[in-house]
N, C-alpha and C positions, 0 to 999 in steps of 0.2 A: 386298529379298526376305528372307523368313524363312529362318533356318537350318534345315537338314534334320536331323531326329533319326533314330534307328534305324528308325522306322516311318513317317516322313513329316515335314512341316514342324513345327518346334518351336513350341509354343503360347506366347503371351505370358502374363505373370502375370495380366493382366486377364482373358484368356480362360479360364485355369485357375480363377480365382476365380469367374467367372460360371458355369462348368460345375458347380463344386462346390455353389454356392448353388442352382442349378436342381435338382441331384440331391437335395438336402436338402428343398427345397420339394415336389418330386414324391413323396418318401418320406412326408412328412406327409400329403399329400392321399390317397395310396394307403392309408395306414394307417387314417386316419379312415373312408374309404369301406369298408374291409374289416372292421375290428375296432371301429370307433367311437372317439369322442373320449376316453373314460375310459381305454381300453386303449392309447392312443397315447402311450406313455411316452417318456422320454428314451432309454432303452435300445432301444426299438422303432424310434424314428426313426433312431438311429445305425446299427442293424443293417440296416435297409432301404436307407439311403443308402450303406452301405459305408464309413463314416467313423467316427472316434471322437467321443464327445460333446464332447471338447475342441475338435475341429474345428468342430462346430456352434456352440459358444460363441464361437469365434474369429470366425465369420462373422456371427452373429446376436445374440450376447450372452446366450443362454439361451432358455428356452421362450417367454417373453414376446415376444422379438424374432422368433423363428421363426413364431409364430402370427400376429403382425402382418404379417410378410412374406407369409404364405400368403393373408391377406385382400387385401393389395395386389395380389398376383399374380392372384388370382381376379377382382378388379374390373377389372384391366387387360385380362385375357382377354375379359371380358364386353364392355367398351367396344370392343375391337378387333373382336370378332365383328360388333357392330352398325355400326361405322364402315365396314365393307366394303360396306355397302349404299349405293346411290346412287339418287337419285330419277330424274334424267334425264327421259325421256319415257315411263317405264313406267306403265301404267294403274294406277289405285288398287287394283283387285283383286289384281294381281301384287305391288304394294308391300306390301300387307297380308299376303299369303301369305309373302313373303320375310321380313318382319319377325317374324312369329309363329314361323316355322320356325327362324330364326336365334336368336331369344331362347330358344326351347325347348331348343336344343342346349346352351345354357349352363345352364338351370335343371335339366336332367336329368343334367348332368355331375357327375363326382366333385368338381370344383372348387366347384360351387355347394353340394354336400353338405358339403364341408369348411367352407365359409364359414358355412353355416347352423348346423352343430354348434359351431363356435368361438363364434359370437355367442350361441348358446343356452346354452352350458355354461361358458364361460370367465369367471371372476370374479377374476382375479389383480389385484394392486395396480396394475399398469401395463397391465391388460387393455384391449381395445378398447372404445370407447363405441359401442353399437349405433346410437344416433341419428346419430353422425358418419358411420358407414359407410353407413347408409341414405340420408343426404343425398348423399354422394358417388355412390352407385349411381344415385339418382334423377336427379342432375344429368347423368350420362353418358347415361342413358336419355332424358332430356328433349331433349338436344342432337340425338340421332339422330331422335327422334320429330318434332321441329320440321322437320328437313331433309326427312323423308319425307312428312309429313302437314301441311304448313304451310297452315292454314286461318284467315285473319284474321277470318272471319265468326263463328267460335266464340269464346266467352268463355274467359278463362283458367281460370275455375272449371270449365267444362265439359270443357276439355282435361285438367286435372289429375284430375278424377273419372274420366275414361276411361282415363287412364294408370294410376291406382291400381287400377282394376278389372282391367286387363290383367295387372298385376304380381300381383294377388291370385289370379287364375285360374292363372297359371303357377306361382307358388310353392305354391299348394294342390295342384296336380297333382304337383308335385315331391315334396311331403310325403307324398302317398298312395303314390307310387312307393317312397319310402324305407320306409314302413311295410310294404308288400307284399314287399319284398326281391327276391331273384333271380327270383321268379315274376311280377313286375310286368308287366302288359300294356302295349302301346303305347297312348297316349292320343290316338289320331288323331281319334276322334269328337268328343272334347271340344275338341281344337285346331281342328277344322273349325268347330265351333259358335262358338268365340272369333273366328275369321276372319270368319264371317258377321256376328257382332255388330259388329265393327269396321268392316266394309264399310258396314253399314247406318248406323252412327252417324257415320262420317266423310264419306259421300257427300254429304249436304246442305250440308256446309261447303266443298266444293271441286268443281272440275270433274273428274269421274271419267274424263274423256278416253276 
């Protein structure tokens, strides 16, 4: 049993470390979403996280490390969102709707925006390689896609083309939302059109039940 502190159970060192890291990552994501990549300075990160820059360096080794950690956290969240979907006996139409809605939750989130701006703007000596992160994201995407829309009749080329098309639509809508700012409208009509396209393209390759 954990020892009791003045206000409850005393947290372990690992728990305190995880909490501090999460606060710093959240501070970076919030800062990029609100003031942009260029204005997300070391001082801004430390202020928002409520820690010293020395503490940030202790946990991440500096700005290179924290930006890489934000990318890793964003992709982990993306994969977790999609992994919550299960094929089961759900009809194709429902699977497509769940998939698009779940993916859009990520693409319209501050976490995706932070990922996008880091990959677009960061060119540090130890900065992330966009090709590597795109590969990791696509691998996570492909695993869930295969589970939901397994259609052996479709060629690998057809499947990849449809996946790239879906990612392009979602990332394009997310970019438009970033450009429009706080007044951005909900993209429901475009998302519904994407769902219709996927249902049409996927139906011939599997039993729509």
